[in-house]
C-alpha positions as CSV (number, residue, x, y, z in Angstrom):
1,M,19.0,-28.7,41.4
2,F,18.1,-28.9,37.7
3,V,19.3,-31.6,35.4
4,S,19.4,-31.8,31.6
5,L,17.1,-34.2,29.9
6,T,18.3,-33.4,26.4
7,N,20.4,-36.5,26.2
8,R,20.1,-39.9,27.8
9,I,22.5,-40.5,30.6
10,D,24.6,-43.7,31.1
11,K,24.8,-43.9,34.9
12,L,23.7,-47.3,36.0
13,E,20.9,-47.8,38.6
14,R,21.6,-49.7,41.8
15,L,19.4,-52.5,40.5
16,D,21.8,-52.9,37.7
17,T,25.0,-52.7,39.8
18,G,23.7,-55.1,42.5
19,D,24.1,-52.5,45.2
20,Y,21.1,-53.5,47.2
21,T,20.3,-55.9,50.0
22,P,18.0,-58.9,49.8
23,E,15.5,-57.1,51.9
24,E,15.5,-54.1,49.6
25,Y,15.0,-56.3,46.6
26,A,12.0,-58.1,48.3
27,V,10.4,-54.7,49.0
28,W,11.2,-53.6,45.4
29,L,9.3,-56.6,44.0
30,G,6.3,-55.6,45.9
31,E,6.5,-52.0,44.9
32,M,6.8,-53.1,41.2
33,R,3.4,-54.8,41.6
34,R,2.0,-51.5,42.6
35,V,3.7,-49.6,39.8
36,H,2.5,-52.1,37.2
37,N,-1.0,-52.1,38.4
38,F,-1.6,-48.4,39.4
39,F,1.1,-46.5,37.6
40,G,0.8,-47.5,34.0
41,E,2.1,-50.8,32.7
42,L,-1.2,-52.8,32.8
43,R,-3.1,-49.9,31.3
44,A,-0.5,-49.7,28.5
45,L,-0.8,-53.4,27.8
46,K,-4.6,-53.3,27.8
47,K,-4.5,-50.6,25.0
48,T,-1.9,-52.5,22.9
49,L,-1.0,-56.2,23.5
50,L,-4.3,-57.2,25.0
51,R,-6.3,-55.4,22.3
52,E,-4.3,-57.2,19.7
53,I,-5.1,-60.6,21.4
54,A,-8.8,-59.7,21.7
55,N,-9.0,-58.9,18.0
56,S,-7.4,-62.2,17.0
57,V,-9.5,-65.1,15.8
58,Q,-7.1,-67.5,17.5
59,S,-8.5,-69.4,20.5
60,N,-5.0,-70.1,21.9
61,V,-2.3,-67.5,22.5
62,S,1.3,-67.9,23.7
63,L,3.0,-65.0,25.4
64,L,6.6,-64.4,26.6
65,D,7.3,-61.7,29.2
66,V,11.0,-60.8,29.0
67,G,12.3,-59.6,32.3
68,A,9.1,-60.6,34.0
69,G,10.2,-59.7,37.6
70,S,7.8,-61.4,40.1
71,G,5.4,-62.5,37.3
72,Y,2.7,-60.2,38.6
73,L,2.0,-58.7,35.1
74,L,1.7,-62.2,33.6
75,G,-1.0,-63.0,36.1
76,E,-2.8,-59.8,35.3
77,V,-2.5,-60.5,31.5
78,A,-4.0,-64.0,32.1
79,K,-7.0,-62.4,33.8
80,N,-7.5,-60.2,30.8
81,T,-7.4,-62.8,28.0
82,V,-11.0,-63.8,28.5
83,G,-12.1,-66.4,26.0
84,K,-8.6,-67.4,25.1
85,R,-6.5,-70.3,26.2
86,A,-3.2,-68.6,27.2
87,S,0.2,-70.2,27.6
88,L,2.4,-67.8,29.6
89,V,6.2,-67.9,30.1
90,G,8.3,-65.5,32.1
91,A,12.0,-65.0,31.3
92,E,14.0,-63.6,34.2
93,I,17.7,-63.6,35.0
94,N,17.2,-63.2,38.7
95,A,16.8,-66.6,40.5
96,E,14.5,-65.2,43.2
97,A,12.3,-63.6,40.7
98,A,12.2,-66.7,38.6
99,T,11.0,-68.7,41.6
100,S,8.3,-66.1,42.2
101,I,7.1,-66.4,38.6
102,R,6.6,-70.1,39.1
103,A,4.7,-69.5,42.3
104,S,2.3,-67.3,40.4
105,G,1.4,-70.2,38.1
106,A,3.2,-69.2,34.9
107,E,6.1,-71.1,33.4
108,S,9.5,-69.6,34.3
109,V,12.8,-69.7,32.5
110,Q,16.0,-68.2,34.1
111,C,18.0,-66.8,31.3
112,D,19.7,-63.8,29.7
113,A,17.2,-61.6,27.8
114,L,19.8,-61.0,25.1
115,R,20.1,-64.7,24.4
116,L,16.6,-66.1,24.8
117,P,16.7,-70.0,24.8
118,F,13.6,-70.3,22.6
119,A,13.1,-71.4,19.0
120,N,12.3,-69.0,16.2
121,A,8.6,-68.0,16.2
122,Q,7.9,-70.0,19.4
123,F,5.4,-67.5,20.8
124,D,2.6,-65.5,19.4
125,H,3.9,-62.3,21.1
126,A,6.7,-61.2,23.4
127,F,6.6,-58.2,25.6
128,C,8.6,-56.4,28.2
129,T,8.0,-53.6,30.6
130,L,10.3,-51.1,32.2
131,M,13.3,-52.9,31.0
132,L,14.7,-51.2,27.9
133,H,16.0,-48.2,29.7
134,H,18.3,-50.4,31.7
135,L,20.2,-51.3,28.4
136,S,22.6,-49.5,26.2
137,D,21.5,-48.7,22.7
138,D,23.4,-51.7,21.3
139,D,21.9,-54.1,23.8
140,A,18.4,-52.6,23.4
141,V,18.6,-53.4,19.7
142,K,19.7,-57.0,20.5
143,L,16.8,-57.3,22.9
144,L,14.3,-56.2,20.3
145,D,15.9,-58.5,17.7
146,E,15.6,-61.5,20.1
147,M,12.0,-60.7,21.0
148,A,11.1,-60.5,17.3
149,R,13.0,-63.7,16.6
150,V,10.9,-65.8,19.0
151,S,7.6,-64.1,18.1
152,R,5.2,-64.9,15.3
153,G,3.4,-61.7,15.7
154,K,4.0,-58.2,17.1
155,I,6.3,-57.5,20.1
156,F,5.4,-54.8,22.6
157,V,7.8,-52.8,24.7
158,V,6.5,-50.6,27.5
159,D,8.9,-48.1,28.9
160,L,9.2,-44.6,30.3
161,N,9.5,-41.4,28.4
162,R,12.4,-39.0,29.1
163,D,10.3,-36.1,30.1
164,R,11.2,-33.1,32.3
165,T,7.8,-32.7,33.9
166,A,7.5,-36.4,34.7
167,Y,11.0,-36.4,36.2
168,Y,10.3,-33.5,38.7
169,M,6.9,-34.8,39.6
170,Y,8.4,-38.2,40.4
171,K,11.1,-36.6,42.5
172,L,8.4,-34.7,44.4
173,F,5.9,-37.5,45.1
174,A,7.8,-40.9,44.9
175,P,9.3,-40.6,48.5
176,V,5.7,-40.7,49.8
177,F,5.1,-44.2,48.3
178,F,8.5,-46.0,47.9
179,Q,11.6,-47.0,49.7
180,R,14.9,-45.1,49.0
181,L,16.2,-47.7,46.4
182,T,13.0,-47.3,44.3
183,V,13.0,-43.5,44.6
184,E,16.6,-43.2,43.5
185,D,16.5,-45.8,40.8
186,G,13.1,-44.5,39.5
187,A,14.4,-41.0,39.0
188,L,17.5,-42.4,37.3
189,S,15.2,-44.6,35.1
190,I,13.5,-41.5,33.6
191,L,16.9,-39.9,32.8
192,R,18.0,-43.2,31.2
193,S,14.8,-43.7,29.2
194,R,14.2,-42.6,25.6
195,T,12.0,-40.3,23.6
196,P,9.5,-41.7,21.0
197,D,11.9,-40.8,18.2
198,E,14.8,-42.6,19.9
199,L,12.6,-45.7,20.4
200,S,11.6,-45.7,16.7
201,K,15.3,-45.5,15.7
202,L,16.2,-48.5,17.9
203,A,13.3,-50.5,16.3
204,E,14.6,-49.6,12.8
205,E,18.1,-50.7,13.7
206,A,16.6,-54.0,14.9
207,N,15.0,-54.3,11.4
208,L,11.4,-54.3,12.8
209,K,8.5,-53.5,10.5
210,Q,5.1,-52.0,11.2
211,I,6.9,-49.8,13.9
212,E,4.6,-47.8,16.1
213,V,5.2,-45.8,19.3
214,V,2.1,-44.7,21.2
215,R,1.8,-42.7,24.4
216,S,0.0,-44.1,27.4
217,R,-0.8,-42.3,30.6
218,L,1.6,-41.6,33.4
219,N,4.6,-41.1,31.2
220,R,4.6,-44.5,29.5
221,L,5.5,-45.2,25.8
222,V,4.6,-48.4,24.0
223,L,6.8,-49.5,21.1
224,S,5.4,-52.3,18.9
225,G,6.7,-53.9,15.7
226,I,7.1,-57.2,14.0
227,G,10.2,-59.0,12.8
228,G,11.3,-58.0,9.3
229,S,11.2,-61.5,7.9
230,D,7.6,-61.9,9.0
231,A,6.3,-58.6,7.8
Protein backbone atom coordinates (compact mmCIF):
# COMPACT_ATOMS: atom_id res chain seq x y z
CA MET A 1 0.00 0.00 0.00
CA PHE A 2 1.37 3.38 -0.99
CA VAL A 3 1.08 6.47 1.18
CA SER A 4 1.43 10.13 0.34
CA LEU A 5 4.39 12.01 1.76
CA THR A 6 3.42 15.34 0.23
CA ASN A 7 2.07 16.67 3.51
CA ARG A 8 3.00 15.91 7.09
CA ILE A 9 0.44 13.76 8.91
CA ASP A 10 -0.94 14.41 12.40
CA LYS A 11 -1.54 10.87 13.67
CA LEU A 12 0.16 10.39 17.03
CA GLU A 13 2.67 7.64 17.71
CA ARG A 14 2.09 5.08 20.44
CA LEU A 15 4.99 6.63 22.33
CA ASP A 16 3.01 9.88 22.42
CA THR A 17 -0.34 8.36 23.40
CA GLY A 18 1.13 6.15 26.13
CA ASP A 19 -0.16 2.99 24.46
CA TYR A 20 2.75 0.76 25.42
CA THR A 21 3.80 -1.49 28.28
CA PRO A 22 6.71 -0.87 30.68
CA GLU A 23 8.45 -3.82 29.04
CA GLU A 24 8.05 -2.32 25.57
CA TYR A 25 9.40 1.02 26.82
CA ALA A 26 12.45 -0.64 28.38
CA VAL A 27 13.19 -2.39 25.05
CA TRP A 28 12.60 0.91 23.22
CA LEU A 29 15.22 2.68 25.34
CA GLY A 30 17.77 0.04 24.39
CA GLU A 31 16.82 0.22 20.74
CA MET A 32 17.21 4.00 20.79
CA ARG A 33 20.81 3.56 21.92
CA ARG A 34 21.40 1.47 18.80
CA VAL A 35 19.58 4.00 16.62
CA HIS A 36 21.58 6.93 17.99
CA ASN A 37 24.90 5.14 17.67
CA PHE A 38 24.50 3.26 14.39
CA PHE A 39 21.68 4.98 12.53
CA GLY A 40 22.67 8.61 12.45
CA GLU A 41 22.26 10.87 15.48
CA LEU A 42 25.82 10.66 16.82
CA ARG A 43 27.22 11.06 13.30
CA ALA A 44 25.02 14.13 12.77
CA LEU A 45 26.14 15.70 16.04
CA LYS A 46 29.80 15.05 15.26
CA LYS A 47 29.44 17.05 12.04
CA THR A 48 27.64 19.96 13.72
CA LEU A 49 27.49 20.44 17.49
CA LEU A 50 30.74 18.66 18.31
CA ARG A 51 32.57 20.45 15.50
CA GLU A 52 31.30 23.77 16.88
CA ILE A 53 32.63 22.84 20.32
CA ALA A 54 35.99 21.68 18.95
CA ASN A 55 36.45 24.97 17.11
CA SER A 56 35.69 27.04 20.22
CA VAL A 57 38.52 28.52 22.29
CA GLN A 58 36.55 27.88 25.48
CA SER A 59 37.93 25.20 27.78
CA ASN A 60 34.56 24.70 29.49
CA VAL A 61 31.32 23.86 27.72
CA SER A 62 27.81 23.41 29.10
CA LEU A 63 25.26 21.39 27.12
CA LEU A 64 21.56 20.68 27.51
CA ASP A 65 20.01 17.66 25.81
CA VAL A 66 16.24 18.24 25.56
CA GLY A 67 14.27 15.00 25.52
CA ALA A 68 17.41 13.10 26.42
CA GLY A 69 15.83 9.66 26.71
CA SER A 70 18.20 7.28 28.50
CA GLY A 71 21.05 9.80 28.39
CA TYR A 72 23.06 7.60 26.05
CA LEU A 73 23.83 10.42 23.61
CA LEU A 74 24.98 12.67 26.45
CA GLY A 75 27.53 10.03 27.38
CA GLU A 76 28.71 9.74 23.79
CA VAL A 77 28.94 13.53 23.48
CA ALA A 78 31.07 13.60 26.64
CA LYS A 79 33.48 11.09 25.06
CA ASN A 80 33.82 13.36 22.04
CA THR A 81 34.59 16.62 23.85
CA VAL A 82 38.27 15.82 24.28
CA GLY A 83 40.22 18.69 25.82
CA LYS A 84 37.08 20.37 27.13
CA ARG A 85 35.54 20.35 30.59
CA ALA A 86 31.92 19.47 29.83
CA SER A 87 28.90 20.11 32.04
CA LEU A 88 26.04 17.94 30.76
CA VAL A 89 22.34 18.14 31.63
CA GLY A 90 19.51 16.00 30.28
CA ALA A 91 15.93 17.30 30.32
CA GLU A 92 13.33 14.53 30.16
CA ILE A 93 9.64 14.36 31.08
CA ASN A 94 9.61 10.59 31.60
CA ALA A 95 10.53 9.63 35.18
CA GLU A 96 12.15 6.31 34.21
CA ALA A 97 14.28 7.99 31.55
CA ALA A 98 15.27 10.76 33.97
CA THR A 99 16.53 8.12 36.39
CA SER A 100 18.50 6.46 33.60
CA ILE A 101 20.17 9.78 32.73
CA ARG A 102 21.40 10.18 36.31
CA ALA A 103 22.73 6.63 36.25
CA SER A 104 24.84 7.55 33.21
CA GLY A 105 26.60 10.28 35.18
CA ALA A 106 24.93 13.36 33.71
CA GLU A 107 22.68 15.72 35.63
CA SER A 108 18.99 15.06 35.04
CA VAL A 109 16.00 17.39 35.26
CA GLN A 110 12.48 16.03 34.85
CA CYS A 111 10.48 18.72 33.09
CA ASP A 112 8.33 19.79 30.15
CA ALA A 113 10.52 20.63 27.15
CA LEU A 114 8.22 23.53 26.25
CA ARG A 115 8.74 25.11 29.69
CA LEU A 116 12.41 24.56 30.47
CA PRO A 117 13.19 25.42 34.11
CA PHE A 118 16.48 27.13 33.31
CA ALA A 119 17.68 30.72 33.25
CA ASN A 120 18.22 32.66 30.05
CA ALA A 121 21.57 31.81 28.42
CA GLN A 122 22.36 29.20 31.09
CA PHE A 123 24.02 26.81 28.61
CA ASP A 124 26.50 27.21 25.80
CA HIS A 125 24.37 25.00 23.54
CA ALA A 126 21.13 23.06 23.63
CA PHE A 127 20.34 20.16 21.34
CA CYS A 128 17.64 17.58 20.77
CA THR A 129 17.41 14.46 18.64
CA LEU A 130 14.40 12.73 17.07
CA MET A 131 12.00 14.87 19.07
CA LEU A 132 10.70 17.62 16.82
CA HIS A 133 8.53 15.33 14.70
CA HIS A 134 6.52 14.42 17.81
CA LEU A 135 5.33 18.03 18.07
CA SER A 136 2.78 20.14 16.24
CA ASP A 137 4.13 23.14 14.34
CA ASP A 138 3.09 25.51 17.14
CA ASP A 139 4.77 23.39 19.81
CA ALA A 140 7.85 22.89 17.62
CA VAL A 141 8.25 26.67 17.43
CA LYS A 142 7.87 26.88 21.23
CA LEU A 143 10.56 24.23 21.66
CA LEU A 144 12.99 26.06 19.38
CA ASP A 145 12.27 29.31 21.19
CA GLU A 146 12.89 27.70 24.60
CA MET A 147 16.11 26.05 23.45
CA ALA A 148 17.36 29.37 22.06
CA ARG A 149 16.34 31.18 25.25
CA VAL A 150 18.49 28.98 27.51
CA SER A 151 21.46 28.92 25.12
CA ARG A 152 24.26 31.44 24.66
CA GLY A 153 25.30 29.91 21.36
CA LYS A 154 23.74 27.83 18.62
CA ILE A 155 21.08 25.24 19.14
CA PHE A 156 21.06 22.00 17.16
CA VAL A 157 18.04 19.87 16.25
CA VAL A 158 18.53 16.46 14.66
CA ASP A 159 15.44 14.92 13.11
CA LEU A 160 14.22 12.77 10.27
CA ASN A 161 13.50 13.91 6.74
CA ARG A 162 10.08 13.14 5.25
CA ASP A 163 11.39 11.14 2.34
CA ARG A 164 9.62 8.46 0.29
CA THR A 165 12.65 6.22 -0.25
CA ALA A 166 13.59 6.33 3.43
CA TYR A 167 10.03 5.43 4.43
CA TYR A 168 9.80 2.31 2.28
CA MET A 169 13.34 1.18 3.11
CA TYR A 170 12.51 1.49 6.81
CA LYS A 171 9.28 -0.47 6.36
CA LEU A 172 11.25 -3.21 4.63
CA PHE A 173 14.22 -3.59 7.00
CA ALA A 174 13.14 -2.31 10.44
CA PRO A 175 11.28 -5.53 11.40
CA VAL A 176 14.61 -7.34 11.26
CA PHE A 177 16.10 -5.15 13.98
CA PHE A 178 13.31 -3.78 16.19
CA GLN A 179 10.23 -4.72 18.18
CA ARG A 180 6.75 -3.98 16.82
CA LEU A 181 6.36 -0.73 18.80
CA THR A 182 9.56 0.69 17.35
CA VAL A 183 8.76 -0.50 13.82
CA GLU A 184 5.29 1.06 13.82
CA ASP A 185 6.31 4.31 15.52
CA GLY A 186 9.44 4.62 13.38
CA ALA A 187 7.47 4.48 10.14
CA LEU A 188 4.99 6.99 11.53
CA SER A 189 7.90 9.20 12.62
CA ILE A 190 9.01 9.58 9.01
CA LEU A 191 5.47 10.53 7.95
CA ARG A 192 5.31 13.07 10.80
CA SER A 193 8.76 14.55 10.09
CA ARG A 194 9.49 17.68 8.05
CA THR A 195 11.37 18.65 4.93
CA PRO A 196 14.37 21.04 5.02
CA ASP A 197 12.20 23.95 3.89
CA GLU A 198 9.61 23.20 6.57
CA LEU A 199 12.30 23.10 9.27
CA SER A 200 13.69 26.44 8.10
CA LYS A 201 10.22 27.96 8.25
CA LEU A 202 9.77 26.80 11.86
CA ALA A 203 13.13 28.33 12.77
CA GLU A 204 12.11 31.63 11.20
CA GLU A 205 8.86 31.60 13.18
CA ALA A 206 10.93 31.06 16.33
CA ASN A 207 12.96 34.17 15.38
CA LEU A 208 16.20 32.25 15.07
CA LYS A 209 19.12 33.75 13.18
CA GLN A 210 21.99 32.12 11.29
CA ILE A 211 19.54 29.38 10.32
CA GLU A 212 21.02 26.38 8.55
CA VAL A 213 19.64 22.97 7.66
CA VAL A 214 22.18 20.36 6.60
CA ARG A 215 21.70 16.76 5.55
CA SER A 216 23.39 13.91 7.35
CA ARG A 217 23.47 10.27 6.36
CA LEU A 218 20.61 7.83 6.86
CA ASN A 219 17.86 10.37 6.30
CA ARG A 220 18.84 12.81 9.05
CA LEU A 221 18.52 16.61 8.95
CA VAL A 222 20.27 18.99 11.34
CA LEU A 223 18.73 22.38 11.97
CA SER A 224 20.92 24.96 13.69
CA GLY A 225 20.42 28.57 14.64
CA ILE A 226 20.89 31.13 17.36
CA GLY A 227 18.42 33.20 19.34
CA GLY A 228 17.52 36.46 17.62
CA SER A 229 18.53 38.63 20.57
CA ASP A 230 22.02 37.11 20.56
CA ALA A 231 22.69 37.20 16.83
